[in-house]
C-alpha positions, 0 to 999 in steps of 0.5 A: 828124368827128374820129375821135380824141378829144383826150383819148383819143389821148394815153392810147392813145399813152402806153399808160395809162388814167390821167387826164391832169394839167393839165400834160399838157393841151398833149400833143395840141398837141405831138403835132400839131406832129410829126404833122398831125391829118389824118395821125393820123386816117389812121393811126387808120383804117388801124389800124381797117381792119386790126385786129379789136379784139374778136377780138384782145382775145379771143385775148390774154385767152384766152392770158393766162387759160390761161398765167398764175395768176389773181392775175396774169392778172386784172389783165393781162386788165383792162389788155387790155380797158381798152386795147381799149375805148379803141381802140373809142372812138377808132377807130370810124368812122361806117360801122362804127357804122352796120353795128353798129347795123343788126345790132342793129336787125335783132335787135330787129325779129325779136322785135317785131310790126311794124305793116304799111304799111296799119295805122293806126299806120303811116299816122298816123306817116307823115303826121306825118313828112311835116311834118319838114324833114330837116336838111341834115347828115342823111347816112343814109336814115331807116328808120321802123317801128312796133312793136305794143307798149304801152310808151311808147317811141321810140328811134333808131340811128345808121344812121337807124332809128327805132322807135316803139311803138304805146303812144306813138301811143295816148298822145300827140296828133299834135303831141306825136309830131311833137316826139318824132320831130323830136327823134330825127331831130336825134340822128341828124343830129347823130351823137350816137350816135357820141359815146354809143358813145365815152362807153360804151367810155370808161366800160368802159375806166375800170372795167377800169382800176379793177379792176386796182387790187386788191380794197381800192383797187378797192372804194374807187375803184369807189365814186368811179367810180360817183358820177362815171358814174352820171348818164352811164350813165342817159342815152344822150345828154349833156344838151347833146345833148338840148337841141340835139335839143329845139331842132331839134324846137321849130323844127319846131313853130314852123314850123307855128305850134304852141305849145312847150307841146305839147313840155312837155306831152308830156314832163310826161305821160311823166315822170308815167307814169314812161314807159320813154322817159324812163328813157333821158332822166333830164334830163326836168325840165331839158329842160322847164325849158330849153324853157320858159325858153330856147326 
């Protein structure tokens, strides 16, 4: 896996959050003429291991806030946050994200009623899971639990955790749930959560950079920024990642001679009910069209 995004690394090296122009598009090639790609990744890992970005950012911002007047401290603090968000986006490793997601899922589990191993919901889901051939590139152990929750929601994390609300199991039939579970497993195997993490922190960095420009320019820039990032914010994953996960799930259905209409019906039903699950997947209509026309 490439730890350094080819867009982010030049930004980090030149110390700016500005977008590279077309003339700078060969910057990465110039860098790698002097430093091999694997060496850059080794350097990045060493930095990541030795520097706690969150802690360093907090210390710097606290010192700035206490030592400088607001009109200077605010933009400088934004600059620090921009740099640290870009660093998070570029330097996060699989193992680091697994640990973060494990902490997050533990908090979720504490606040939910989890179906026991003998409960019907859990047993039904386990039967469905046995039908899914796990991808060869799945590097984590799956951890699947059912929340006793009526909302129509399923989500996954990079560390292999998948949580399914009982409301989804009540709403959909076994084949439709098979499609949804295979879709989530594909996201985990494809490491889509990593790219999602990077996207989020890149957006934070961009917003902090805009905030440095002052109130007048900032208000105009924020309007432009909102139009650029709104679709990205609505969805955890990019459209091509959703399509690829759907393709894997459709292959699972075909393995058991299950018509792809099952997938379309599931997505249309969730879309019609304005289900929480699809609030994280605003490309539902595009996914439906992709399944109908291309798969």
